[in-house]
Backbone as a ProteinNet text record, in pm:
[ID]
protein_1_A
[PRIMARY]
XXXXXXXXXXXXXXXXXXXXXXXXXXXXXXXXXXXXXXXXXXXXXXXXXXXXXXXXXXXXXXXXXXX
[TERTIARY]
1491.4	1524.2	1395.8	1402.5	1285.8	1254.9	1125.9	1083.2	1098.7	1182.4	1211.4	1144.4	1043.3	971.4	836.1	792	656.4	577.8	466.8	384.6	268.3	201.1	80.5	-24.7	-33	-127.1	-92.5	36.2	78.8	35.2	48.4	7.7	-143.2	-217.1	-362.5	-400.6	-328	-352.8	-319.4	-210.9	-173.7	-281.7	-338.4	-448.6	-566.4	-599.1	-708.4	-677.7	-552.4	-512.2	-528.6	-487.3	-502.7	-651.3	-733.4	-877.4	-935.7	-900.8	-950.6	-904.1	-776.2	-723.2	-791.2	-819	-883.4	-1027.5	-1097.9	-1235.7	-1241.2	-1133.7	-1128	-1069	-1038.9	-988.8	-844.2	-761.8	-623	-533.1	-581.9	-500.2	-557.3	-468.8	-510.9	-555.4	-637.8	-690.6	-577.6	-474.2	-363.4	-286.3	-298.5	-228.9	-309.5	-438	-526.1	-492.3	-446	-416.6	-298.3	-194.4	-79.9	-119.7	-195.6	-239.7	-330.9	-419.6	-507.3	-430.4	-325.8	-244	-173.7	-119.8	-54.2	-156.2	-272.2	-379.4	-421.4	-436.6	-474.3	-366.7	-240.5	-130.8	-129.3	-148.9	-151.2	-269.1	-384.8	-503.1	-481	-428.2	-401.3	-300.4	-196.3	-95.3	-157.1	-234.8	-296.7	-394	-470	-562	-485.1	-372.5	-291.1	-231.8	-186.2	-130.4	-237.2	-354.8	-464.5	-502.7	-510.8	-545.2	-438.9	-313.2	-203.7	-208.3	-232.9	-241.6	-359.2	-470.3	-587.9	-559.5	-493.7	-459.6	-365.3	-267.5	-175.5	-248.3	-341.3	-418.7	-504.7	-563.6	-643.9	-557.2	-436.3	-343.9	-308	-277.9	-245.5	-364	-483.7	-602.5	-626.5	-606.6	-628.4	-519.8	-397.9	-290.4	-313.7	-369.1	-394.4	-514.6	-608.2	-725.2	-685.1	-581.8	-538.9	-452.7	-414.3	-326.2	-401
-3283.3	-3149.9	-3077.3	-3002	-2929.8	-2806.9	-2776.2	-2653.4	-2539.1	-2442	-2332.5	-2202.6	-2212.6	-2094.6	-2084.7	-1962.8	-1938	-1878.6	-1940.6	-1893.9	-1809.4	-1745.8	-1669.9	-1764	-1883.7	-1982.4	-2017.8	-2028.6	-2055	-1942.1	-1818.9	-1704.2	-1702.3	-1739.5	-1750.5	-1857.4	-1968.2	-2075.1	-2028.1	-1955.4	-1901.1	-1807.4	-1725.7	-1637	-1718.9	-1827.3	-1914	-1981.6	-2019.4	-2081.5	-1982.8	-1859	-1757	-1738.1	-1731.1	-1714.2	-1832.4	-1951.8	-2071.7	-2077.7	-2050.1	-2054.8	-1951.2	-1834	-1730.7	-1766.6	-1831.5	-1871.3	-1985	-2060.2	-2170.3	-2127.7	-2000.1	-1948.9	-1985.4	-1998.3	-2039.8	-1926.9	-1804.2	-1690	-1625.5	-1572.6	-1498.1	-1358.5	-1297.2	-1164.1	-1063	-1069.7	-974.8	-992	-1106.5	-1133.3	-1091.8	-1068.6	-1047.5	-924.9	-816.2	-697.1	-721.3	-789.6	-820.3	-917.1	-1018	-1116.2	-1049.7	-963.8	-890.9	-799.9	-736.5	-648.3	-728.4	-843	-927.5	-981	-1021.1	-1070.3	-962.2	-839.3	-728.4	-701.3	-704.5	-683	-792.6	-914.9	-1027.6	-1016.5	-980.4	-962.6	-852.6	-739.4	-628.4	-667.5	-740.2	-785.6	-878.2	-974.6	-1069	-999.8	-904.5	-828.3	-749.4	-690.1	-613.5	-704.7	-822.5	-917.3	-962.7	-992.8	-1035.5	-922.4	-800.6	-686	-663.8	-677.8	-660.2	-768.8	-891	-1000.9	-981.1	-933.4	-908.1	-796.4	-691.2	-580.3	-626.7	-709.3	-761.2	-850	-928.8	-1015.7	-932.5	-824.9	-737.2	-670.1	-631.7	-570.9	-672.4	-795.5	-900.1	-927.6	-931.4	-958.7	-847.4	-722.2	-610.8	-607.4	-650	-654.7	-764.2	-876.2	-984.5	-955.1	-873.5	-836.7	-740.6	-661.4	-563.5	-621.9	-748.5	-810.5	-864.8
2489.9	2535.8	2575.6	2681.4	2731.5	2646.5	2639.1	2572.1	2671.3	2639.7	2731.8	2690.4	2605.3	2559.1	2627.9	2647.6	2697.5	2582.4	2550.3	2439.3	2490.9	2399.5	2434	2491.3	2436.9	2490.3	2635	2666.4	2804.3	2896.8	2851	2932.7	2952.8	2850	2864.5	2964.9	2963	3059.3	3200.5	3214.2	3345.2	3398.4	3311.6	3350.4	3402.1	3331.9	3375.4	3509.2	3529.7	3656.1	3771.3	3751.4	3855.8	3888.5	3784.7	3805.1	3882.4	3842.1	3908.8	4054.5	4078.8	4215.1	4304.4	4248.9	4330.5	4363.8	4271	4300.1	4401.2	4412.4	4509.2	4643.1	4657.4	4784.3	4814.1	4710.9	4729.2	4780.6	4778.2	4817.4	4942.7	5024.6	5143.1	5100.4	5181.2	5149.1	5127.1	5206.9	5194.5	5063.8	5001.6	4875.8	4753	4771.6	4657.1	4573.4	4635.4	4556.2	4462.5	4510.7	4424.2	4314.1	4349.9	4251.1	4148.5	4195.1	4104.2	4009.9	4060	3975.7	3865.8	3902.1	3802	3702.8	3752.8	3666.4	3566.7	3614.1	3525.8	3421	3461.6	3366.4	3260.5	3304.2	3212	3115.8	3167	3083.1	2979.6	3022.4	2930.4	2823.7	2864.4	2768.6	2664.5	2710.9	2618.2	2523.7	2574.3	2487.7	2382.9	2420.6	2326.1	2218.8	2258.2	2162	2063.2	2112.4	2025.1	1929.6	1978.9	1894.4	1787.4	1825.9	1730	1622.6	1663	1566.5	1471.4	1524.7	1441.1	1340.9	1385.9	1296.2	1185.5	1220.3	1118.9	1019.6	1068	979.3	883.9	933.8	848.7	742.6	778.9	682.2	574.5	617.1	519.6	428.2	484.4	403.4	303	344.8	251.5	145.1	178.1	79.1	-23.9	16.3	-78.3	-166.5	-117.8	-198.2	-309.7	-285.3	-384	-492	-479.2	-577.5	-695.6
[MASK]
+++++++++++++++++++++++++++++++++++++++++++++++++++++++++++++++++++

């Protein structure tokens, strides 16, 4: 059965693919603003997820220290 989930790691890989494709000239100039907008949204989303995970980890660490 196929895996039908998209993980955070998959999104990070997609971000890297967009970056690589743009450095290799895979996109036309007229497409760059849309691609850049999606790239920025993806970057912001991934940064927010990482920050949220870090905050949760810090909360867990402080809760275990108090026990």
